[in-house]
DRENDO-1510 file (C-alpha; in Angstrom, 1 decimal, always signed):
<recs>
REC; n; res; u; v; w
REC; 1; MET; -15.8; -30.9; +1.6 .
REC; 2; ILE; -16.0; -29.9; -2.1 .
REC; 3; GLU; -16.6; -26.6; -3.8 .
REC; 4; LYS; -16.7; -26.1; -7.6 .
REC; 5; ALA; -15.2; -23.1; -9.3 .
REC; 6; TYR; -17.0; -22.4; -12.6 .
REC; 7; ALA; -15.5; -20.6; -15.6 .
REC; 8; LYS; -17.1; -17.7; -17.3 .
REC; 9; VAL; -17.5; -16.3; -20.9 .
REC; 10; ASN; -17.7; -12.6; -21.7 .
REC; 11; LEU; -20.5; -12.5; -24.2 .
REC; 12; THR; -19.8; -8.8; -24.6 .
REC; 13; LEU; -17.1; -6.5; -23.3 .
REC; 14; GLU; -17.1; -2.8; -23.8 .
REC; 15; VAL; -14.4; -0.4; -22.4 .
REC; 16; ILE; -16.3; +2.7; -21.4 .
REC; 17; GLY; -13.7; +4.8; -19.6 .
REC; 18; LYS; -10.9; +5.0; -17.1 .
REC; 19; LYS; -10.7; +5.9; -13.4 .
REC; 20; ASN; -7.7; +5.9; -11.1 .
REC; 21; GLN; -5.5; +4.2; -13.8 .
REC; 22; PHE; -8.0; +1.4; -14.2 .
REC; 23; HIS; -10.2; +0.8; -17.2 .
REC; 24; LEU; -13.9; +0.7; -16.6 .
REC; 25; LEU; -15.9; -2.0; -18.3 .
REC; 26; GLU; -19.4; -3.1; -19.1 .
REC; 27; SER; -19.8; -6.8; -19.9 .
REC; 28; VAL; -22.5; -9.5; -20.3 .
REC; 29; VAL; -21.0; -12.5; -18.5 .
REC; 30; ILE; -22.2; -16.1; -18.6 .
REC; 31; PRO; -21.2; -18.8; -16.2 .
REC; 32; ILE; -20.4; -22.2; -17.9 .
REC; 33; ASP; -20.2; -25.7; -16.6 .
REC; 34; LEU; -16.4; -26.0; -17.2 .
REC; 35; HIS; -15.0; -26.0; -13.6 .
REC; 36; ASP; -12.1; -26.5; -11.2 .
REC; 37; THR; -12.8; -28.6; -8.1 .
REC; 38; LEU; -11.5; -27.6; -4.7 .
REC; 39; THR; -11.5; -30.0; -1.8 .
REC; 40; PHE; -11.3; -28.5; +1.7 .
REC; 41; SER; -10.2; -30.2; +4.9 .
REC; 42; LEU; -8.9; -29.0; +8.3 .
REC; 43; SER; -5.1; -29.2; +8.6 .
REC; 44; ASP; -2.2; -28.1; +10.9 .
REC; 45; LYS; -1.1; -25.5; +8.3 .
REC; 46; ASP; -2.6; -23.6; +5.4 .
REC; 47; GLU; -1.6; -25.2; +2.1 .
REC; 48; VAL; -2.8; -25.6; -1.4 .
REC; 49; ILE; -2.0; -28.8; -3.4 .
REC; 50; SER; -2.7; -28.3; -7.1 .
REC; 51; SER; -2.9; -30.7; -10.0 .
REC; 52; VAL; -0.9; -28.1; -12.0 .
REC; 53; ASP; +1.9; -25.7; -11.1 .
REC; 54; ILE; +0.4; -22.2; -10.4 .
REC; 55; LYS; +2.7; -19.2; -9.7 .
REC; 56; ASP; +1.5; -16.7; -7.1 .
REC; 57; ASN; -1.5; -18.9; -6.1 .
REC; 58; ASN; -4.4; -16.6; -5.2 .
REC; 59; ILE; -6.1; -19.3; -3.2 .
REC; 60; LEU; -3.6; -18.8; -0.4 .
REC; 61; LYS; -4.3; -15.0; -0.5 .
REC; 62; ALA; -8.1; -15.8; -0.2 .
REC; 63; ILE; -7.4; -18.1; +2.8 .
REC; 64; ALA; -5.3; -15.4; +4.6 .
REC; 65; LEU; -7.9; -12.6; +4.0 .
REC; 66; PHE; -10.8; -14.8; +5.1 .
REC; 67; LYS; -9.1; -15.9; +8.3 .
REC; 68; GLN; -8.0; -12.4; +9.1 .
REC; 69; THR; -11.5; -11.0; +8.5 .
REC; 70; TYR; -13.3; -13.5; +10.7 .
REC; 71; ASN; -10.5; -14.0; +13.3 .
REC; 72; ILE; -10.0; -17.7; +12.5 .
REC; 73; LYS; -7.0; -19.6; +13.9 .
REC; 74; ALA; -7.7; -23.0; +12.4 .
REC; 75; CYS; -5.8; -24.0; +9.2 .
REC; 76; VAL; -7.0; -25.6; +6.0 .
REC; 77; LYS; -5.7; -27.8; +3.2 .
REC; 78; VAL; -7.1; -27.1; -0.3 .
REC; 79; VAL; -6.6; -29.7; -3.0 .
REC; 80; LEU; -7.2; -28.1; -6.4 .
REC; 81; ASP; -8.1; -30.1; -9.5 .
REC; 82; LYS; -7.4; -27.6; -12.2 .
REC; 83; GLN; -9.5; -28.0; -15.4 .
REC; 84; ILE; -10.0; -24.4; -16.4 .
REC; 85; PRO; -7.0; -23.5; -18.6 .
REC; 86; ILE; -4.7; -20.9; -17.0 .
REC; 87; GLY; -4.5; -17.4; -18.6 .
REC; 88; ALA; -7.2; -18.1; -21.1 .
REC; 89; GLY; -9.7; -15.3; -20.4 .
REC; 90; LEU; -12.2; -17.7; -18.8 .
REC; 91; GLY; -11.8; -16.4; -15.2 .
REC; 92; GLY; -10.1; -19.5; -13.7 .
REC; 93; SER; -8.2; -17.6; -11.0 .
REC; 94; SER; -11.2; -15.5; -10.0 .
REC; 95; ALA; -13.4; -18.7; -9.9 .
REC; 96; ASP; -10.9; -20.4; -7.6 .
REC; 97; ILE; -10.8; -17.3; -5.3 .
REC; 98; SER; -14.6; -17.2; -5.0 .
REC; 99; ALA; -14.9; -20.9; -4.5 .
REC; 100; THR; -12.3; -20.6; -1.7 .
REC; 101; LEU; -14.4; -17.9; +0.0 .
REC; 102; ARG; -17.6; -20.0; -0.3 .
REC; 103; GLY; -15.8; -23.2; +0.9 .
REC; 104; LEU; -14.1; -21.6; +3.9 .
REC; 105; ASN; -17.5; -20.0; +4.8 .
REC; 106; ARG; -18.9; -23.5; +5.1 .
REC; 107; LEU; -15.8; -25.3; +6.5 .
REC; 108; PHE; -15.3; -22.9; +9.4 .
REC; 109; ASN; -19.1; -22.6; +10.0 .
REC; 110; VAL; -19.0; -18.9; +9.5 .
REC; 111; ASN; -22.2; -19.2; +7.5 .
REC; 112; LYS; -22.3; -15.6; +6.2 .
REC; 113; PRO; -24.7; -14.8; +3.4 .
REC; 114; ILE; -22.9; -14.5; +0.0 .
REC; 115; LYS; -23.6; -10.8; +0.1 .
REC; 116; GLU; -21.3; -10.3; +3.0 .
REC; 117; LEU; -18.4; -12.0; +1.1 .
REC; 118; GLU; -18.6; -9.5; -1.7 .
REC; 119; PRO; -16.0; -7.0; -0.2 .
REC; 120; LEU; -13.5; -9.9; +0.2 .
REC; 121; ALA; -14.0; -11.0; -3.4 .
REC; 122; ASN; -13.5; -7.4; -4.6 .
REC; 123; GLN; -10.3; -7.0; -2.7 .
REC; 124; LEU; -8.9; -10.1; -4.3 .
REC; 125; GLY; -9.4; -9.4; -7.9 .
REC; 126; SER; -11.7; -8.7; -10.9 .
REC; 127; ASP; -14.5; -11.1; -11.9 .
REC; 128; THR; -14.4; -12.6; -8.4 .
REC; 129; LEU; -17.7; -10.9; -7.5 .
REC; 130; PHE; -19.4; -12.5; -10.5 .
REC; 131; CYS; -17.8; -15.9; -9.6 .
REC; 132; LEU; -19.3; -15.7; -6.1 .
REC; 133; TYR; -22.8; -16.0; -7.7 .
REC; 134; ASN; -22.2; -17.8; -11.0 .
REC; 135; LYS; -25.4; -16.4; -12.6 .
REC; 136; ARG; -25.9; -14.6; -15.9 .
REC; 137; SER; -25.0; -11.0; -15.1 .
REC; 138; PHE; -24.2; -7.5; -16.3 .
REC; 139; LEU; -20.8; -6.4; -14.9 .
REC; 140; TYR; -19.6; -2.9; -14.8 .
REC; 141; GLY; -16.8; -0.8; -13.3 .
REC; 142; ARG; -13.7; -3.0; -12.7 .
REC; 143; GLY; -16.0; -6.0; -12.4 .
REC; 144; ASP; -16.7; -5.0; -8.8 .
REC; 145; TYR; -20.4; -4.2; -9.5 .
REC; 146; LEU; -23.0; -6.5; -11.1 .
REC; 147; GLN; -26.6; -7.0; -11.7 .
REC; 148; VAL; -28.0; -10.5; -12.1 .
REC; 149; TYR; -30.4; -11.2; -15.0 .
REC; 150; GLU; -31.2; -14.9; -14.9 .
REC; 151; SER; -32.9; -16.6; -17.8 .
REC; 152; GLU; -34.2; -20.1; -18.7 .
REC; 153; ASP; -32.8; -19.6; -22.2 .
REC; 154; LYS; -29.4; -21.3; -21.7 .
REC; 155; LEU; -26.6; -21.0; -24.3 .
REC; 156; SER; -24.1; -23.5; -25.4 .
REC; 157; PHE; -20.5; -22.8; -26.4 .
REC; 158; LEU; -17.6; -24.3; -28.3 .
REC; 159; LEU; -14.5; -23.0; -26.7 .
REC; 160; LEU; -11.3; -22.7; -28.7 .
REC; 161; ILE; -8.2; -22.3; -26.5 .
REC; 162; PRO; -5.1; -21.7; -28.6 .
REC; 163; ASN; -1.6; -22.4; -27.2 .
REC; 164; ILE; -0.9; -18.7; -27.1 .
REC; 165; SER; +0.0; -16.4; -24.2 .
REC; 166; LEU; -1.7; -13.0; -23.9 .
REC; 167; LEU; -1.0; -11.1; -20.7 .
REC; 168; THR; -4.0; -9.0; -19.5 .
REC; 169; LYS; -1.9; -6.0; -18.7 .
REC; 170; ASP; -0.4; -6.1; -22.2 .
REC; 171; VAL; -3.8; -6.2; -23.9 .
REC; 172; PHE; -5.0; -3.2; -21.9 .
REC; 173; ASN; -1.8; -1.3; -22.6 .
REC; 174; THR; -2.2; -2.0; -26.3 .
REC; 175; TYR; -5.8; -0.9; -26.1 .
REC; 176; ARG; -4.6; +2.4; -24.7 .
REC; 177; LEU; -1.9; +2.9; -27.3 .
REC; 178; LEU; -4.2; +2.1; -30.2 .
REC; 179; ASN; -6.4; +5.0; -28.9 .
REC; 180; LYS; -9.3; +3.8; -31.1 .
REC; 181; LYS; -12.6; +4.0; -29.3 .
REC; 182; GLU; -15.1; +1.3; -30.5 .
REC; 183; PRO; -18.7; +2.4; -31.1 .
REC; 184; TYR; -20.7; +2.0; -27.9 .
REC; 185; ILE; -23.8; -0.2; -27.9 .
REC; 186; GLY; -24.7; -0.7; -24.2 .
REC; 187; PHE; -26.1; -4.1; -23.7 .
REC; 188; GLU; -27.7; -4.0; -20.2 .
REC; 189; SER; -31.2; -3.0; -21.4 .
REC; 190; TYR; -31.2; -5.9; -23.9 .
REC; 191; LEU; -30.1; -8.3; -21.1 .
REC; 192; LYS; -32.8; -6.9; -18.8 .
REC; 193; ASN; -35.4; -7.5; -21.5 .
REC; 194; GLN; -34.0; -11.0; -22.2 .
REC; 195; ASP; -33.3; -10.1; -25.8 .
REC; 196; ILE; -30.4; -12.6; -26.0 .
REC; 197; ASP; -30.8; -12.7; -29.8 .
REC; 198; PHE; -29.8; -9.1; -30.1 .
REC; 199; ILE; -26.8; -9.6; -27.8 .
REC; 200; VAL; -25.6; -12.7; -29.7 .
REC; 201; LYS; -26.0; -11.0; -33.1 .
REC; 202; ASN; -24.1; -7.9; -31.9 .
REC; 203; SER; -21.6; -9.5; -29.5 .
REC; 204; LYS; -18.4; -7.5; -29.4 .
REC; 205; ASN; -15.2; -7.3; -27.3 .
REC; 206; ASP; -13.3; -4.0; -27.4 .
REC; 207; LEU; -10.1; -5.9; -26.4 .
REC; 208; LEU; -10.1; -8.0; -29.5 .
REC; 209; ASN; -8.2; -5.7; -31.8 .
REC; 210; PRO; -5.5; -5.1; -29.2 .
REC; 211; ALA; -5.2; -8.9; -28.7 .
REC; 212; LEU; -4.9; -9.3; -32.5 .
REC; 213; LYS; -2.2; -6.6; -32.6 .
REC; 214; LEU; -0.1; -8.4; -29.9 .
REC; 215; SER; +0.1; -11.8; -31.5 .
REC; 216; ASP; +0.5; -12.7; -35.2 .
REC; 217; GLU; -0.3; -16.3; -34.4 .
REC; 218; PHE; -3.5; -15.3; -32.7 .
REC; 219; LYS; -4.4; -13.0; -35.6 .
REC; 220; ARG; -3.8; -15.7; -38.2 .
REC; 221; LEU; -6.1; -18.1; -36.3 .
REC; 222; TYR; -8.8; -15.6; -35.9 .
REC; 223; GLN; -8.7; -14.5; -39.5 .
REC; 224; LYS; -8.7; -18.1; -40.7 .
REC; 225; LEU; -11.9; -18.7; -38.7 .
REC; 226; THR; -13.7; -15.6; -39.7 .
REC; 227; SER; -12.8; -16.0; -43.4 .
REC; 228; SER; -14.7; -19.3; -43.3 .
REC; 229; ASN; -17.8; -17.4; -42.2 .
REC; 230; ILE; -17.6; -18.7; -38.7 .
REC; 231; ASN; -19.0; -16.3; -36.0 .
REC; 232; ILE; -16.2; -16.3; -33.5 .
REC; 233; TYR; -15.8; -14.2; -30.4 .
REC; 234; MET; -13.1; -13.6; -27.7 .
REC; 235; SER; -13.7; -13.9; -24.0 .
REC; 236; GLY; -12.1; -11.4; -21.6 .
REC; 237; SER; -8.6; -10.3; -22.7 .
REC; 238; GLY; -8.1; -13.6; -24.6 .
REC; 239; PRO; -6.8; -15.7; -26.0 .
REC; 240; SER; -9.9; -18.0; -25.6 .
REC; 241; LEU; -12.3; -17.8; -28.6 .
REC; 242; PHE; -15.8; -19.2; -28.6 .
REC; 243; MET; -18.8; -20.0; -30.8 .
REC; 244; ILE; -22.3; -19.6; -29.5 .
REC; 245; ASN; -24.8; -22.4; -30.0 .
REC; 246; PRO; -22.6; -24.1; -32.6 .
REC; 247; THR; -24.1; -26.5; -35.1 .
REC; 248; LYS; -22.7; -30.0; -35.6 .
REC; 249; LYS; -21.5; -28.9; -39.0 .
REC; 250; GLU; -19.6; -26.0; -37.6 .
REC; 251; ILE; -18.1; -28.1; -34.8 .
REC; 252; ASP; -17.0; -30.7; -37.4 .
REC; 253; TYR; -15.5; -28.0; -39.5 .
REC; 254; ILE; -13.5; -26.5; -36.6 .
REC; 255; LYS; -12.2; -30.0; -35.8 .
REC; 256; SER; -11.1; -30.5; -39.4 .
REC; 257; LEU; -8.8; -27.5; -39.3 .
REC; 258; ASN; -6.3; -29.3; -37.1 .
REC; 259; GLU; -5.1; -26.2; -35.4 .
REC; 260; ASN; -2.9; -26.3; -32.3 .
REC; 261; THR; -6.0; -25.4; -30.3 .
REC; 262; LEU; -7.8; -27.1; -27.4 .
REC; 263; LEU; -11.5; -27.6; -28.1 .
REC; 264; LEU; -14.0; -27.8; -25.2 .
REC; 265; PHE; -17.8; -27.9; -25.4 .
REC; 266; SER; -19.5; -26.2; -22.5 .
REC; 267; LYS; -23.0; -25.1; -21.5 .
REC; 268; GLU; -24.3; -22.2; -19.5 .
REC; 269; LEU; -25.1; -23.1; -15.9 .
</recs>
């Protein structure tokens, strides 16, 4: 049995406050067709076989929580074909967690509606709630609340994934230390009214400046792109950058830069 785990792009990300040591966010999030593939089968023990080495694999945590919640004794083997780059700000780990919950729900014939899986997803991480549904949404809080706003107006993306490591906790710590609050826009009303043009033109990520502060290499790449009049944005806490509805000319120009950066073309689901 197969379940796909889809990546996401944060079209906007605004930090609006802090509660119980956690930053509170508002974000327009888009599911894209870049995905991992998880294959489930019954087994004599719980195990995950991955195409790449993953430390602290969250799929096993999802299996343990699901089995405990629904009192399941049977075991499962999950084979993970990892295509979403790790630590890129594209929600790969969250996508795998949510795909695991959906897959186990089917494999063990629990057949709960997705709504009932929400508490499990929220226990296991941020963005996992969004990845349960994989629909254009507005996220708020720690990513544990969302409102779906589907649209027929689908976006395309050129993803630029540099060979740079940015730890989420370091980016948020730097945001706190910078103590510079970005002007708040508030994008939900525009998403509700399907004014995607406004959102694209005003897209912002409050974690961008902290990320640029953390890595000179990342800052150099970002400034090189923006100095060429390229509209470039960052997803999540980075380091993935993206262009929205890029033209062929823009794509060719990005390719000509010969940066140490993985380029992936992806579309909204």
